[in-house]
C-alpha positions as CSV (number, residue, x, y, z in Angstrom):
1,M,-9.6,31.1,-3.0
2,S,-10.1,32.8,0.3
3,L,-10.6,31.5,3.9
4,Q,-14.2,31.7,5.1
5,A,-15.6,31.8,8.6
6,A,-15.8,28.3,10.1
7,G,-19.2,26.7,10.5
8,R,-20.7,25.0,13.5
9,R,-20.2,21.4,12.4
10,S,-16.9,21.2,14.2
11,L,-14.6,24.2,14.5
12,V,-11.5,22.0,14.3
13,D,-12.9,19.9,11.4
14,D,-13.9,23.0,9.5
15,A,-10.5,24.5,10.0
16,I,-8.7,21.3,8.9
17,D,-10.9,21.2,5.8
18,Q,-10.2,24.8,4.8
19,L,-6.5,24.6,5.4
20,R,-6.3,21.4,3.5
21,S,-8.2,23.0,0.6
22,Q,-5.7,25.9,0.6
23,L,-2.8,23.4,0.5
24,T,-4.1,21.2,-2.3
25,A,-5.1,24.3,-4.3
26,G,-1.5,25.5,-4.1
27,T,-2.3,28.7,-2.3
28,W,0.9,28.2,-0.3
29,P,3.5,26.4,-2.3
30,I,5.8,23.7,-1.0
31,G,8.4,25.2,1.3
32,A,6.4,28.3,2.0
33,R,5.6,29.5,5.5
34,I,1.9,29.7,6.1
35,P,0.3,32.6,7.9
36,S,0.7,32.7,11.7
37,E,-1.9,31.0,14.0
38,S,-3.3,34.4,15.0
39,V,-3.8,35.5,11.3
40,I,-5.5,32.2,10.4
41,A,-7.6,32.3,13.5
42,E,-8.8,35.8,12.6
43,R,-9.7,34.8,9.0
44,L,-11.5,31.7,10.2
45,R,-13.1,33.5,13.1
46,V,-12.0,30.8,15.6
47,G,-9.7,30.6,18.5
48,R,-6.0,30.0,18.2
49,N,-6.3,26.7,20.0
50,T,-8.6,25.5,17.2
51,V,-6.1,26.6,14.6
52,R,-3.3,25.0,16.5
53,E,-5.2,21.6,16.7
54,A,-5.9,21.8,12.9
55,I,-2.3,22.5,12.1
56,R,-1.3,19.6,14.4
57,V,-3.5,17.2,12.4
58,L,-2.1,18.4,9.1
59,V,1.5,18.1,10.4
60,H,0.7,14.5,11.4
61,A,-0.7,13.9,7.9
62,G,2.5,15.1,6.4
63,M,1.2,18.2,4.7
64,L,2.7,20.7,7.1
65,E,5.9,20.9,9.1
66,S,6.2,22.9,12.3
67,R,9.6,24.4,13.0
68,Q,10.0,25.6,16.6
69,G,10.5,29.3,16.8
70,D,10.2,29.7,13.1
71,G,6.6,28.9,12.1
72,T,4.8,26.3,10.1
73,Y,5.8,25.4,6.5
74,V,4.2,23.5,3.6
75,R,5.6,20.1,3.3
76,S,3.2,18.6,0.7
77,T,0.3,19.8,-1.4
78,T,-1.0,16.3,-1.8
79,D,-3.7,15.0,0.6
80,P,-2.5,11.5,1.7
81,G,-6.1,10.7,2.7
82,D,-7.2,11.1,-1.0
83,L,-4.4,8.6,-2.0
84,V,-5.6,6.2,0.7
85,R,-9.2,6.4,-0.6
86,R,-8.1,5.8,-4.1
87,I,-6.1,2.7,-3.2
88,E,-9.0,1.4,-1.1
89,H,-11.3,1.7,-4.1
90,A,-8.9,0.4,-6.6
91,D,-9.9,-2.8,-8.4
92,L,-8.1,-6.1,-7.9
93,R,-6.1,-5.9,-11.1
94,D,-4.7,-2.5,-10.1
95,I,-3.8,-3.8,-6.7
96,F,-1.9,-6.8,-8.1
97,E,-0.1,-4.8,-10.7
98,M,1.0,-2.4,-8.0
99,R,2.0,-5.4,-5.8
100,R,4.0,-6.9,-8.7
101,A,6.0,-3.6,-9.2
102,L,6.8,-3.4,-5.5
103,D,7.7,-7.1,-5.1
104,V,9.9,-7.2,-8.1
105,E,12.0,-4.3,-7.0
106,A,12.1,-5.4,-3.4
107,A,13.3,-8.9,-4.4
108,R,16.0,-7.5,-6.7
109,L,17.3,-5.1,-4.0
110,A,17.1,-7.9,-1.4
111,A,19.2,-10.2,-3.5
112,H,21.9,-7.5,-3.6
113,R,21.7,-6.2,0.0
114,R,20.4,-9.0,2.2
115,T,22.3,-9.7,5.4
116,A,22.5,-12.8,7.5
117,D,19.8,-11.4,9.8
118,D,17.6,-10.6,6.7
119,L,18.0,-14.2,5.5
120,G,17.1,-15.5,8.9
121,R,14.0,-13.3,9.0
122,I,12.9,-14.4,5.5
123,R,13.5,-18.1,6.2
124,A,11.5,-17.9,9.5
125,A,8.7,-16.2,7.6
126,L,8.8,-18.9,5.0
127,V,8.5,-21.6,7.6
128,R,5.5,-19.9,9.1
129,R,4.0,-19.6,5.6
130,A,4.6,-23.3,5.0
131,A,2.8,-24.2,8.3
132,A,-0.2,-22.2,7.1
133,D,-0.2,-23.7,3.6
134,G,-1.7,-27.1,3.5
135,S,-0.1,-27.8,0.2
136,A,3.4,-26.8,1.2
137,D,4.7,-30.3,0.6
138,T,3.5,-30.4,-3.0
139,P,4.4,-28.3,-6.1
140,E,0.7,-27.4,-6.5
141,P,-0.9,-24.3,-5.0
142,H,-3.2,-24.5,-2.0
143,D,-6.7,-25.4,-3.4
144,F,-9.3,-24.0,-1.0
145,D,-12.0,-25.4,-3.3
146,R,-11.2,-28.9,-2.0
147,G,-13.7,-28.8,0.8
148,E,-14.4,-26.0,3.3
149,P,-11.2,-24.6,4.9
150,A,-11.0,-24.7,8.6
151,E,-11.9,-21.7,10.7
152,G,-9.2,-19.1,10.3
153,E,-7.1,-21.2,7.8
154,L,-7.4,-18.7,4.9
155,D,-6.7,-15.7,7.0
156,D,-3.7,-17.3,8.5
157,L,-2.2,-18.2,5.1
158,V,-2.8,-14.6,3.9
159,E,-1.2,-13.1,7.0
160,Q,1.9,-15.3,6.7
161,D,2.1,-14.7,3.0
162,V,2.1,-10.9,3.5
163,A,4.7,-11.3,6.4
164,F,7.0,-13.3,4.1
165,H,6.9,-10.6,1.4
166,T,7.3,-7.9,4.0
167,A,10.5,-9.6,5.2
168,I,11.8,-9.4,1.7
169,A,10.9,-5.7,1.5
170,L,12.9,-5.2,4.8
171,A,15.9,-6.9,3.2
172,S,15.9,-4.3,0.4
173,H,17.2,-1.8,3.0
174,N,15.2,0.9,1.2
175,S,13.3,2.9,3.9
176,A,10.8,4.4,1.5
177,M,10.0,1.0,0.0
178,V,9.6,-0.5,3.4
179,A,7.3,2.3,4.5
180,T,5.2,2.0,1.3
181,Y,5.0,-1.7,1.6
182,R,3.8,-1.6,5.2
183,W,1.3,1.1,4.4
184,F,0.1,-0.9,1.3
185,S,-0.3,-4.1,3.4
186,D,-4.0,-3.6,4.3
187,S,-5.1,-3.3,0.6
188,L,-2.7,-6.1,-0.2
189,W,-4.1,-8.3,2.5
190,R,-7.7,-7.8,1.2
191,A,-6.6,-8.4,-2.4
192,I,-4.8,-11.7,-1.6
193,R,-7.6,-13.0,0.5
194,T,-10.1,-12.2,-2.3
195,V,-8.0,-14.1,-4.8
196,L,-7.6,-17.2,-2.5
197,D,-11.3,-17.1,-1.7
198,D,-12.3,-17.0,-5.4
199,G,-11.8,-20.4,-7.1
200,T,-11.6,-18.7,-10.5
201,L,-8.3,-17.1,-9.7
202,P,-5.0,-19.0,-9.3
203,D,-2.9,-19.0,-6.2
204,A,0.9,-19.5,-6.3
205,S,2.5,-22.7,-4.9
206,H,4.6,-22.6,-1.8
207,A,7.4,-24.1,-3.9
208,L,7.6,-20.8,-5.9
209,H,8.0,-18.9,-2.6
210,V,10.8,-21.3,-1.6
211,A,12.5,-20.5,-5.0
212,L,12.2,-16.8,-4.3
213,A,13.9,-17.1,-0.9
214,D,16.6,-19.3,-2.5
215,A,17.3,-16.7,-5.2
216,I,17.6,-14.0,-2.6
217,E,20.0,-16.1,-0.5
218,A,22.0,-16.9,-3.6
219,G,22.3,-13.2,-4.4
220,D,20.7,-13.6,-7.8
221,P,18.4,-10.6,-8.6
222,D,17.3,-12.0,-12.0
223,A,16.2,-15.3,-10.5
224,A,14.5,-13.4,-7.7
225,E,12.6,-11.3,-10.2
226,R,11.6,-14.4,-12.2
227,A,10.2,-16.1,-9.1
228,V,8.2,-13.0,-8.1
229,R,6.7,-12.9,-11.6
230,E,5.9,-16.6,-11.6
231,I,4.1,-16.0,-8.2
232,L,2.0,-13.1,-9.3
233,E,1.7,-13.2,-13.1
234,P,-1.0,-15.9,-13.2
235,A,-3.3,-13.9,-11.0
236,V,-2.7,-10.7,-13.0
237,V,-3.4,-12.5,-16.3
238,A,-6.6,-14.1,-14.9
239,L,-7.8,-10.7,-13.6
240,D,-7.0,-9.2,-17.0
241,A,-9.1,-11.9,-18.7
242,L,-12.0,-11.4,-16.3
243,L,-12.0,-7.7,-17.1
244,Y,-11.7,-8.2,-20.9
245,D,-14.5,-6.7,-22.8
246,P,-14.5,-8.0,-26.5
247,T,-17.1,-5.3,-27.4
248,E,-14.7,-2.5,-26.8
249,S,-12.6,-0.9,-29.5
250,D,-8.8,-1.2,-30.2
251,S,-7.8,-1.4,-26.5
252,G,-10.1,-4.3,-26.0
253,R,-9.9,-3.6,-22.3
254,S,-12.3,-2.2,-19.8
255,H,-10.4,0.5,-18.0
256,S,-13.2,1.4,-15.6
257,T,-12.4,1.1,-11.9
258,E,-14.1,2.0,-8.7
259,H,-11.8,5.1,-8.3
260,D,-14.6,7.5,-9.1
261,A,-17.3,5.6,-7.2
């Protein structure tokens, strides 16, 4: 694959696209230094400022790394934008399975590593979640089918639920997990809201969230994992049933998603 002269759509955009293509194709392996700005500018037939801006964008995206006085090096050959698009188009079951994996590990680590400050943050988030959940005083989940929810009620509950689980991720003291959880929050927010807004899918009771906080405070990772699974498993099972296709062969599952849409 060779670099081609940039078109007129947008010189910077074209330069970004071509450099990204070179990176994802493996033309320059991870750790390699890419050609100088002047060399790339000559091949693309654009100015060095255009190349510099394109490189800046790809550095920000995490694909390149600029080292002052030494050049620009390949940091990743994976386009994070493609990953974002795939997650945005993932179906609900995929989102909840991913959420379960993240929440289980975050809860187990939090039970081992939580500090007094972490517990305070988790308990405060739990109080806010209770205030947003009209069924917090009962063992039953919030049933939004019982009448029309007040304006903003559903959004508030989803926001406080995500904040509670994010507080647990913070208590894991795993920076990669915290970054992933925060980045995943938008898809997670939409998934939780869809579940709550759909009367065919179960929500978890606030009592189970209290049990999760208690297990973390007690330093019991097994109990914390059980609580997470009790919170999320009913929705995963329900989604699995909704996607079940009895006409399919051995797998009996429809594995089609919106990924390739």
